[in-house]
C-alpha positions as CSV (number, residue, x, y, z in Angstrom):
1,X,4.7,4.8,24.2
2,X,5.1,1.7,26.3
3,X,5.0,-1.8,24.9
4,X,1.6,-2.5,26.6
5,X,-0.1,0.7,25.5
6,X,1.4,0.2,22.0
7,X,-0.1,-3.3,21.7
8,X,-3.5,-2.0,22.9
9,X,-3.4,0.8,20.4
10,X,-2.5,-1.6,17.6
11,X,-5.3,-4.0,18.6
12,X,-7.8,-1.1,18.6
13,X,-6.6,0.2,15.2
14,X,-6.8,-3.3,13.7
15,X,-10.3,-3.8,15.0
16,X,-11.5,-0.5,13.6
17,X,-9.9,-1.2,10.2
18,X,-11.5,-4.6,10.0
19,X,-14.9,-3.1,10.8
20,X,-14.4,-0.5,8.0
21,X,-13.4,-3.2,5.6
22,X,-16.5,-5.2,6.5
23,X,-18.6,-2.1,5.9
24,X,-16.9,-1.6,2.5
25,X,-17.6,-5.2,1.5
26,X,-21.2,-4.7,2.4
27,X,-21.5,-1.5,0.3
28,X,-19.8,-3.1,-2.7
29,X,-22.0,-6.2,-2.4
30,X,-25.0,-3.9,-2.7
31,X,-23.5,-2.2,-5.7
32,X,-22.9,-5.6,-7.4
33,X,-26.4,-6.8,-6.6
34,X,-28.4,-3.7,-7.6
35,X,-26.1,-2.0,-10.0
36,X,-24.7,1.6,-10.1
37,X,-28.2,2.9,-9.4
38,X,-27.3,2.7,-5.7
39,X,-24.5,5.2,-6.3
40,X,-24.7,8.9,-7.2
41,X,-23.3,8.3,-10.7
42,X,-25.7,8.7,-13.6
43,X,-25.4,9.2,-17.4
44,X,-23.2,12.1,-18.4
45,X,-25.1,14.8,-20.2
46,X,-28.4,13.8,-18.5
47,X,-27.6,15.4,-15.2
48,X,-25.0,13.0,-13.8
49,X,-21.4,11.9,-13.9
50,X,-19.8,8.7,-15.1
51,X,-16.7,9.1,-12.9
52,X,-17.2,9.7,-9.2
53,X,-15.7,9.2,-5.8
54,X,-13.9,6.0,-6.8
55,X,-11.9,7.6,-9.6
56,X,-11.2,10.6,-7.5
57,X,-9.7,8.2,-4.9
58,X,-7.7,6.5,-7.6
59,X,-6.2,9.8,-8.7
60,X,-5.4,10.9,-5.2
61,X,-3.9,7.6,-4.1
62,X,-1.9,7.1,-7.3
63,X,-0.7,10.7,-7.6
64,X,0.4,10.8,-3.9
65,X,2.0,7.3,-4.1
66,X,4.0,8.2,-7.1
67,X,5.3,11.3,-5.4
68,X,6.1,9.4,-2.2
69,X,8.1,6.8,-4.2
70,X,9.8,9.5,-6.2
71,X,10.9,11.0,-2.9
72,X,12.4,7.7,-1.9
73,X,14.3,7.3,-5.2
74,X,15.6,10.9,-5.1
75,X,16.7,10.4,-1.5
76,X,18.7,7.3,-2.4
77,X,20.2,9.0,-5.4
78,X,21.3,12.3,-3.9
79,X,20.6,12.3,-0.2
80,X,23.2,9.8,1.2
81,X,22.8,8.3,4.7
82,X,21.2,11.4,6.1
83,X,18.2,11.0,3.9
84,X,18.0,7.3,4.0
85,X,15.1,7.4,6.5
86,X,13.0,9.1,3.8
87,X,13.4,6.0,1.6
88,X,12.9,3.6,4.5
89,X,9.5,5.2,5.4
90,X,8.4,6.2,1.9
91,X,8.6,2.8,0.2
92,X,6.0,0.9,2.2
93,X,3.7,4.1,2.3
94,X,3.9,4.3,-1.5
95,X,3.1,0.6,-2.0
96,X,0.0,1.1,0.3
97,X,-1.1,4.1,-1.9
98,X,-0.7,2.0,-5.1
99,X,-2.8,-0.8,-3.5
100,X,-5.5,1.8,-2.6
101,X,-5.5,3.1,-6.2
102,X,-5.9,-0.4,-7.6
103,X,-8.8,-1.2,-5.3
104,X,-10.5,2.1,-6.1
105,X,-10.4,1.3,-9.8
106,X,-11.8,-2.2,-9.2
107,X,-14.6,-0.6,-7.1
108,X,-15.5,1.5,-10.1
109,X,-16.0,-1.5,-12.3
110,X,-19.5,-3.0,-12.5
111,X,-18.1,-6.5,-13.0
112,X,-14.4,-6.4,-11.9
113,X,-13.5,-10.0,-12.9
114,X,-14.9,-9.5,-16.4
115,X,-13.2,-6.1,-16.7
116,X,-9.9,-7.6,-15.6
117,X,-10.1,-10.4,-18.1
118,X,-11.1,-8.0,-21.0
119,X,-8.2,-5.6,-20.0
120,X,-5.6,-8.4,-20.0
121,X,-6.8,-9.7,-23.4
122,X,-7.8,-6.7,-25.5
123,X,-7.1,-3.3,-23.9
124,X,-5.8,-0.5,-26.1
125,X,-3.0,1.9,-25.1
126,X,-5.4,4.8,-25.6
127,X,-7.6,3.5,-22.8
128,X,-7.1,5.0,-19.4
129,X,-7.6,1.5,-17.9
130,X,-4.6,0.3,-20.0
131,X,-2.3,2.6,-18.0
132,X,-3.8,1.4,-14.7
133,X,-3.7,-2.3,-15.6
134,X,-0.1,-2.3,-17.0
135,X,2.1,0.6,-16.0
136,X,0.7,1.2,-12.6
137,X,0.5,-2.5,-11.7
138,X,4.0,-3.4,-13.1
139,X,6.1,-0.3,-12.4
140,X,4.4,1.4,-9.5
141,X,3.2,-1.5,-7.4
142,X,5.5,-4.4,-8.4
143,X,8.6,-2.3,-9.1
144,X,8.3,-0.4,-5.8
145,X,7.8,-3.7,-3.9
146,X,11.0,-5.1,-5.4
147,X,12.9,-1.9,-4.7
148,X,11.7,-1.8,-1.1
149,X,12.8,-5.4,-0.4
150,X,16.2,-4.9,-1.9
151,X,16.8,-1.7,0.0
152,X,16.0,-3.4,3.4
153,X,17.9,-6.6,2.8
154,X,20.5,-5.9,5.6
155,X,17.7,-5.3,8.1
156,X,15.8,-8.3,6.9
157,X,18.9,-10.5,7.4
158,X,19.3,-9.2,11.0
159,X,15.6,-9.5,11.8
160,X,15.7,-13.1,10.4
161,X,18.1,-14.0,13.2
162,X,15.4,-13.4,15.8
163,X,12.6,-15.9,16.7
164,X,9.3,-14.7,15.4
165,X,6.4,-15.7,13.2
166,X,7.9,-13.7,10.3
167,X,11.4,-15.3,10.6
168,X,11.2,-17.8,7.7
169,X,9.9,-15.1,5.3
170,X,12.4,-12.6,6.5
171,X,15.3,-15.0,5.8
172,X,13.9,-15.8,2.4
173,X,13.6,-12.1,1.4
174,X,17.1,-11.4,2.8
175,X,18.4,-14.1,0.3
176,X,21.4,-15.0,2.3
177,X,22.7,-11.4,2.8
178,X,25.8,-11.5,5.0
179,X,27.2,-7.9,4.5
180,X,30.3,-8.9,2.7
181,X,32.1,-6.1,0.7
182,X,31.0,-7.6,-2.6
183,X,27.3,-7.7,-1.4
184,X,27.5,-4.1,-0.2
185,X,29.0,-3.0,-3.4
186,X,26.3,-4.7,-5.5
187,X,23.5,-3.4,-3.2
188,X,24.8,0.2,-3.6
189,X,25.1,-0.1,-7.3
190,X,21.8,-1.8,-8.0
191,X,20.0,0.6,-5.6
192,X,21.4,3.6,-7.5
193,X,20.5,2.4,-10.9
194,X,17.0,1.1,-9.8
195,X,16.3,4.5,-8.3
196,X,17.7,6.2,-11.4
197,X,15.5,4.3,-13.8
198,X,12.4,4.4,-11.6
199,X,12.3,8.2,-11.7
200,X,11.2,8.5,-15.4
201,X,9.2,5.2,-15.1
202,X,7.1,6.8,-12.3
203,X,6.8,10.2,-14.0
204,X,5.1,8.6,-17.1
205,X,2.0,7.3,-15.3
206,X,1.8,10.6,-13.2
207,X,1.8,12.7,-16.4
208,X,-0.8,10.3,-18.0
209,X,-3.0,10.6,-14.9
210,X,-2.7,14.4,-15.0
211,X,-3.8,14.4,-18.7
212,X,-6.7,12.0,-17.9
213,X,-8.0,14.3,-15.1
214,X,-7.7,17.6,-17.0
215,X,-7.5,17.5,-20.8
216,X,-10.9,17.6,-22.6
217,X,-12.0,18.4,-26.2
218,X,-12.4,22.0,-27.2
219,X,-10.3,23.3,-24.3
220,X,-7.9,26.2,-24.8
221,X,-4.3,24.9,-24.7
222,X,-3.0,27.5,-22.1
223,X,-5.9,26.6,-19.7
224,X,-5.3,22.8,-20.2
225,X,-1.5,23.2,-19.5
226,X,-2.3,25.2,-16.4
227,X,-4.7,22.5,-15.2
228,X,-2.1,19.8,-15.8
229,X,0.5,21.8,-13.8
230,X,-2.1,22.4,-11.1
231,X,-2.8,18.6,-10.8
232,X,0.9,17.8,-10.7
233,X,1.5,20.4,-7.9
234,X,-1.4,19.3,-5.9
235,X,-0.3,15.6,-6.2
236,X,3.2,16.7,-5.2
237,X,1.9,18.4,-2.1
238,X,-0.3,15.4,-1.3
239,X,2.6,13.0,-1.6
240,X,5.2,15.0,0.5
241,X,2.5,15.8,3.0
242,X,1.5,12.1,3.3
243,X,5.1,11.2,3.8
244,X,5.4,13.7,6.7
245,X,2.2,12.5,8.3
246,X,3.3,8.8,8.0
247,X,6.7,9.7,9.5
248,X,4.9,11.5,12.4
249,X,2.9,8.4,13.1
250,X,6.0,6.2,12.9
251,X,7.8,8.3,15.4
252,X,4.8,8.3,17.7
253,X,4.4,4.5,17.7
254,X,7.9,3.2,17.1
255,X,10.1,5.9,18.6
256,X,12.3,8.7,17.3
257,X,14.9,6.2,16.0
258,X,12.4,4.9,13.4
259,X,11.5,8.4,12.2
260,X,12.9,10.8,9.7
261,X,15.3,12.8,11.9
262,X,15.6,16.6,12.0
263,X,17.5,17.0,8.7
264,X,15.2,14.9,6.6
265,X,12.1,16.4,8.2
266,X,13.3,19.9,7.6
267,X,14.0,19.2,3.9
268,X,10.6,17.6,3.3
269,X,8.9,20.4,5.1
270,X,10.7,23.0,2.9
271,X,9.6,21.0,-0.2
272,X,6.0,20.9,1.1
273,X,6.0,24.7,1.7
274,X,7.1,25.2,-1.9
275,X,4.6,22.7,-3.4
276,X,1.6,23.9,-1.3
277,X,2.3,27.6,-2.2
278,X,2.6,26.7,-5.9
279,X,-0.5,24.5,-5.8
280,X,-2.4,27.4,-4.2
281,X,-1.2,29.9,-6.8
282,X,-1.9,27.5,-9.7
283,X,-5.5,26.8,-8.5
284,X,-6.2,30.5,-8.3
285,X,-4.6,31.2,-11.7
286,X,-6.5,28.3,-13.3
287,X,-9.9,29.8,-12.2
288,X,-8.9,33.3,-13.4
289,X,-7.8,32.0,-16.8
290,X,-11.0,30.0,-17.0
291,X,-13.2,33.0,-16.3
292,X,-11.4,35.0,-19.0
293,X,-11.5,32.2,-21.6
294,X,-13.6,32.5,-24.7
295,X,-14.9,28.9,-24.5
296,X,-18.4,28.9,-22.8
297,X,-17.8,25.5,-21.2
298,X,-14.6,26.6,-19.6
299,X,-16.3,29.7,-18.2
300,X,-19.1,27.6,-16.8
301,X,-16.6,25.4,-15.0
302,X,-14.8,28.4,-13.5
303,X,-18.0,30.0,-12.4
304,X,-19.3,26.8,-10.9
305,X,-16.2,26.5,-8.7
306,X,-16.2,30.2,-7.7
307,X,-19.8,31.0,-7.0
308,X,-22.6,29.5,-9.0
309,X,-22.2,25.8,-8.4
310,X,-22.7,23.5,-5.4
311,X,-18.9,22.9,-5.6
312,X,-18.0,26.5,-4.6
313,X,-17.6,25.8,-0.9
314,X,-15.3,22.9,-1.7
315,X,-13.1,25.1,-3.9
316,X,-12.8,27.8,-1.2
317,X,-12.1,25.0,1.3
318,X,-9.3,23.8,-1.0
319,X,-7.7,27.2,-1.1
320,X,-8.1,27.6,2.7
321,X,-6.3,24.3,3.3
322,X,-3.4,25.1,1.0
323,X,-3.1,28.6,2.4
324,X,-3.3,27.4,6.0
325,X,-0.6,24.8,5.4
326,X,1.7,27.2,3.6
327,X,1.3,29.8,6.3
328,X,2.0,27.3,9.1
329,X,5.1,26.0,7.3
330,X,6.3,29.5,6.6
331,X,6.1,30.2,10.3
332,X,7.9,27.1,11.1
333,X,10.6,27.9,8.6
334,X,11.6,30.8,10.8
335,X,12.4,28.3,13.5
336,X,14.2,25.9,11.3
337,X,11.3,23.4,11.0
338,X,11.9,22.1,14.6
339,X,8.4,21.5,15.7
340,X,7.3,18.2,14.3
341,X,3.6,18.3,15.5
342,X,2.9,21.6,13.6
343,X,4.6,20.3,10.5
344,X,2.5,17.1,10.6
345,X,-0.7,19.2,11.1
346,X,0.2,21.4,8.1
347,X,0.9,18.2,6.1
348,X,-2.5,16.8,7.0
349,X,-4.1,20.1,5.7
350,X,-2.5,19.6,2.3
351,X,-4.1,16.1,2.1
352,X,-7.5,17.7,2.4
353,X,-6.7,20.4,-0.1
354,X,-5.3,18.0,-2.6
355,X,-8.3,15.7,-2.4
356,X,-10.7,18.6,-2.9
357,X,-8.6,19.7,-5.8
358,X,-8.8,16.3,-7.6
359,X,-12.5,16.0,-6.8
360,X,-13.2,19.4,-8.5
361,X,-11.0,18.8,-11.4
362,X,-12.6,15.4,-12.3
363,X,-16.2,16.1,-11.5
364,X,-17.0,19.7,-12.4
365,X,-16.2,19.3,-16.1
366,X,-18.8,16.4,-16.2
367,X,-21.5,18.5,-14.7
368,X,-20.8,22.0,-16.1
369,X,-18.0,21.7,-18.6
370,X,-19.5,19.8,-21.6
371,X,-19.4,21.7,-24.9
372,X,-22.9,20.4,-25.7
373,X,-26.4,21.8,-25.1
374,X,-27.0,19.8,-21.9
375,X,-28.4,21.1,-18.6
376,X,-25.9,21.3,-15.8
377,X,-25.8,18.2,-13.6
378,X,-25.0,17.3,-10.0
379,X,-23.2,14.6,-8.1
380,X,-23.3,13.7,-4.5
381,X,-21.7,10.4,-3.3
382,X,-24.2,8.1,-1.6
383,X,-23.7,6.4,1.7
384,X,-22.8,3.2,0.0
385,X,-20.1,4.9,-2.1
386,X,-18.6,6.4,1.1
387,X,-18.7,3.0,2.8
388,X,-16.8,1.4,-0.2
389,X,-14.3,4.3,-0.2
390,X,-13.7,3.9,3.6
391,X,-13.3,0.1,3.0
392,X,-10.7,0.7,0.3
393,X,-8.7,3.0,2.6
394,X,-9.0,0.6,5.6
395,X,-8.0,-2.4,3.5
396,X,-4.9,-0.6,2.2
397,X,-3.9,0.5,5.7
398,X,-4.6,-3.0,7.0
399,X,-2.3,-4.5,4.4
400,X,0.5,-2.2,5.7
401,X,0.3,-3.6,9.3
402,X,1.7,-7.1,8.5
403,X,4.3,-5.5,6.2
404,X,5.5,-3.4,9.1
405,X,5.8,-6.5,11.2
406,X,7.8,-8.2,8.4
407,X,10.1,-5.2,7.8
408,X,9.8,-2.8,10.7
409,X,10.5,0.9,10.1
410,X,13.2,1.0,12.7
411,X,16.6,0.2,11.1
412,X,18.8,-2.5,12.7
413,X,22.0,-2.3,10.5
414,X,23.5,1.2,10.4
415,X,24.2,2.7,6.9
416,X,27.8,2.2,5.9
417,X,29.5,5.5,5.0
418,X,32.9,4.1,4.2
419,X,33.9,3.3,0.7
420,X,33.3,-0.3,-0.4
421,X,36.1,-2.2,-2.2
422,X,35.4,-2.9,-5.8
423,X,35.2,-6.6,-6.6
424,X,36.7,-8.2,-9.7
425,X,34.5,-8.0,-12.8
426,X,32.0,-10.8,-12.8
427,X,31.2,-11.1,-16.5
428,X,28.7,-13.9,-16.0
429,X,26.6,-11.7,-13.6
430,X,26.7,-8.8,-16.1
431,X,25.8,-11.0,-19.0
432,X,22.8,-12.5,-17.2
433,X,21.7,-9.0,-16.1
434,X,21.9,-7.6,-19.6
435,X,20.1,-10.5,-21.1
436,X,17.4,-10.2,-18.5
437,X,16.9,-6.5,-19.0
438,X,17.0,-6.7,-22.8
439,X,14.5,-9.6,-22.7
440,X,12.1,-7.7,-20.5
441,X,12.4,-4.6,-22.7
442,X,11.8,-6.6,-25.9
443,X,8.8,-8.4,-24.3
444,X,7.3,-5.0,-23.2
445,X,7.9,-3.5,-26.7
446,X,6.2,-6.4,-28.5
447,X,3.3,-6.3,-26.0
448,X,2.8,-2.6,-26.5
449,X,3.0,-2.9,-30.3
450,X,0.5,-5.7,-30.4
451,X,-1.8,-3.8,-28.0
452,X,-1.7,-0.8,-30.4
453,X,-3.0,-3.1,-33.2
454,X,0.2,-3.2,-35.2
455,X,-0.4,-5.7,-38.0
456,X,-4.2,-5.3,-38.0
457,X,-6.9,-2.7,-38.3
458,X,-7.3,-0.3,-35.3
459,X,-11.0,-1.4,-34.8
460,X,-10.1,-5.1,-34.6
461,X,-8.8,-7.2,-31.7
462,X,-5.0,-7.5,-31.4
463,X,-3.2,-10.1,-33.4
464,X,-2.3,-11.9,-30.2
465,X,-4.8,-12.0,-27.4
466,X,-3.3,-11.1,-24.1
467,X,-0.9,-8.5,-25.5
468,X,-1.5,-6.1,-22.6
469,X,-0.5,-8.9,-20.3
470,X,2.7,-9.4,-22.3
471,X,3.4,-5.7,-21.9
472,X,2.9,-5.8,-18.1
473,X,5.0,-8.9,-17.9
474,X,7.9,-7.2,-19.8
475,X,7.7,-4.3,-17.4
476,X,7.8,-6.6,-14.4
477,X,11.0,-8.3,-15.8
478,X,12.6,-4.9,-16.3
479,X,11.7,-4.0,-12.7
480,X,13.5,-7.1,-11.4
481,X,16.7,-6.5,-13.4
482,X,18.4,-4.9,-10.3
483,X,17.4,-7.9,-8.2
484,X,19.0,-10.3,-10.8
485,X,22.3,-8.3,-10.6
486,X,22.3,-8.2,-6.9
487,X,21.2,-11.7,-6.1
488,X,23.0,-13.7,-8.8
489,X,25.3,-16.2,-7.0
490,X,29.0,-15.2,-6.6
491,X,31.7,-17.2,-8.3
492,X,32.9,-18.4,-4.9
493,X,31.8,-18.1,-1.3
494,X,34.6,-15.6,-0.6
495,X,34.4,-12.0,-1.9
496,X,37.0,-11.7,-4.7
497,X,38.5,-8.2,-4.6
498,X,41.0,-6.5,-6.8
499,X,44.7,-6.6,-5.6
500,X,44.6,-2.9,-4.9
501,X,41.4,-3.3,-2.9
502,X,42.9,-6.2,-1.0
503,X,45.9,-4.1,0.0
504,X,43.8,-1.2,1.1
505,X,41.5,-3.5,3.1
506,X,44.5,-5.2,4.7
507,X,46.0,-1.8,5.6
508,X,42.8,-0.7,7.2
509,X,42.5,-3.8,9.2
510,X,45.9,-3.3,10.6
């Protein structure tokens, strides 16, 4: 794509996204003015649902974003330079997904500002919104943003040498990176440990989201566990598929050099083949187990998805998407996953299948799965809901465009494969890092205990108002521990190396 056509394409895309955002703002303004009566949501048990399209979008964006960020962390932990493109593309895509999830939750609130204030002051850990407000905001969004900036510091420093609108911000984010051996050593070490600790930190909200979407009272345990596994597999397929789609768009707009490369693409395609196949099998198994269950509500849910409900076409469409994606990837596996367009098309199919899966898992139990003598309900998103959903998607993607200008996908500084000399121990740096991490952990622990009403009755407000905010702040401090270790000033301007490292470095120079 030439520079002129690329600019025209970017202008057209931006204009379309701005128009969608404006339509979303209009739709949400109508919802604020007239209430949720303009949506398809109604009272549960009286023929409606209390969670609709917005929470489905939250589950899709959050589940896919967590899997995308997990892919980046695992690539940095075990992939080496060959899989570094996975992390380079995955991190901004994950941050975009987390932003979309947050906006979807806000769209679901009747009064978002009042809800935000109440959550920050009095939220309980048992509340689904507590996880969204604290863990998702602090770990997923903020932690991923910090990890992304630290991972791209060498490129930021190089881009900061060029005249552009973003140059001051690029230099500030690069934080004086000069590529010295000591800086490279600290960057590698902090990157490893941040990726290592982010893996369990990301799995916790993903598992909590799976439980929120699937576990209900009076449900057989085997069926509930199968539903949880089905949600996790569908989210995994959505995340890996989204990463492949994003990589395809990056290659089409920024060139092959900014893309994944054949090795990384083949590994992601193989992972998507496995996840799509397992998601297909788990969805079928879940319905079979539901039909054979002794609980009438579970049987009603399974029958509604298979034949008797309005959701049946969506269920068979979900299976068709997963089956088609798995079949296309299996065919490409025979050729070594060499054809990128077919892989991207199969990845796009998994997005549709995963969204349909989350839609059914969240909504059918509200219309058919209540263990109460209520008549079955229905839910159809209104035009205003669709406008708001489109606006959330467009706003998230629109936020990615300036981020790509700030930190382009194409790398500038090649990854160093040679071993880095080990600097002399800097006990001051280690002490500050440990104190920072312990302080963040202590603050998060205190905030969580206060939010759980330790020291007072469960039905009362917490002893200290704002305890959820303390918990989130503690998690944010923990997320920046790696940045403290990496950015703390050196004892001198020169890299101080061990005598053995100095000898080896001098020998290599000669």
